[in-house]
C-alpha positions, 0 to 999 in steps of 0.5 A, spaced: 402 551 594 406 557 591 404 562 586 409 565 581 411 572 581 416 576 577 422 578 582 425 585 583 432 583 583 436 577 579 440 572 582 446 575 578 446 581 583 450 581 590 443 581 594 440 576 589 445 571 591 446 573 599 438 573 599 435 569 593 428 570 591 423 565 591 417 564 586 412 565 591 408 572 591 408 573 598 415 572 599 417 576 594 413 582 596 416 581 603 423 581 601 422 587 596 419 591 602 424 589 607 430 591 602 427 597 600 426 600 607 433 598 608 435 602 602 431 608 603 433 608 611 440 608 608 439 614 603 436 618 609 442 617 614 447 618 608 443 625 606 444 627 614 452 626 614 454 632 610 459 638 609 455 644 608 457 648 602 453 653 598 447 651 593 449 643 594 451 640 600 456 634 600 453 628 602 454 620 602 448 619 598 451 618 591 456 613 594 449 609 597 445 610 591 451 607 587 451 601 592 444 600 592 443 600 584 449 595 584 447 590 589 440 590 588 439 590 581 436 595 576 429 594 578 429 593 585 435 599 586 431 603 581 424 602 585 428 603 592 431 610 590 424 612 587 421 610 593 426 615 597 424 621 592 417 619 593 418 620 601 421 626 600 416 629 595 411 627 600 414 632 605 418 627 609 425 629 612 429 625 608 433 629 603 439 633 605 436 640 605 432 643 611 426 642 607 422 637 603 416 636 598 415 636 591 417 644 590 424 641 593 425 636 587 423 641 582 428 646 585 435 648 582 438 642 586 432 637 584 436 634 578 441 631 582 436 627 586 433 625 579 440 623 577 440 618 583 434 614 580 437 614 573 444 612 576 441 606 580 438 604 574 444 604 570 448 601 576 443 595 576 443 594 569 451 594 569 451 589 575 446 584 572 451 583 566 457 582 571 460 589 571 461 589 579 465 583 579 472 585 576 476 591 578 477 595 572 470 594 570 467 596 577 471 602 577 468 604 570 461 602 572 462 607 579 465 613 575 459 612 570 454 612 576 457 619 578 457 622 571 450 620 570 448 624 577 452 630 575 449 630 568 442 630 571 444 635 577 447 640 572 442 640 567 437 642 572 441 647 575 443 650 569 436 652 568 436 658 573 444 660 572 449 659 566 452 653 565 459 655 567 456 658 574 452 651 575 459 647 574 462 652 579 457 651 584 454 644 583 460 640 580 467 643 581 467 643 589 465 635 589 470 633 584 475 630 589 470 628 594 467 624 588 474 621 586 474 618 594 467 616 594 468 612 587 474 609 590 470 607 596 464 604 592 469 600 588 473 597 594 466 596 598 464 592 592 470 588 591 470 586 598 463 584 598 464 580 592 470 577 595 467 575 602 461 572 597 466 568 593 469 565 600 462 563 602 461 559 596 455 563 594 458 566 587 
């Protein structure tokens, strides 16, 4: 006998189609735990693949954040990235910097991390409405996701320096890489849906 439970992902998302949830509380919980564990692990690895720059290192985190949000949906995607931040706040070495803890989140570059959660929520919300399935819309979607991350990051960075300097150190050096990562996210999303359609799941 199964018990009904609200799913953290919907069947309209990529992960929801590839690994559908069930109206069984234990299965839904196990599925969420596995997906969140995989997501936080990917975020941790992506944080360590970086190019050192003053103030804010360049990593693959934003790419992974956008893919998690778009693939998981807003509930599970947001919960996964929030768990990642919670791990870092507890002192686990999951962030790009050499330190972690609550102080790191509250520091000058912490806004980018809070932006990860917001971006995952936005990506998941848009994906559940089909924005991840057409080329033009997924380009717009991924661009919005990066813009959300930069908005949060620059807002917190601007608390300790003038906005012009915050832009110079927190955004300008990453414009080219952001364009590349946006293009890569679009390509990965399109490829994933192409494979899914060929498999008859969408």
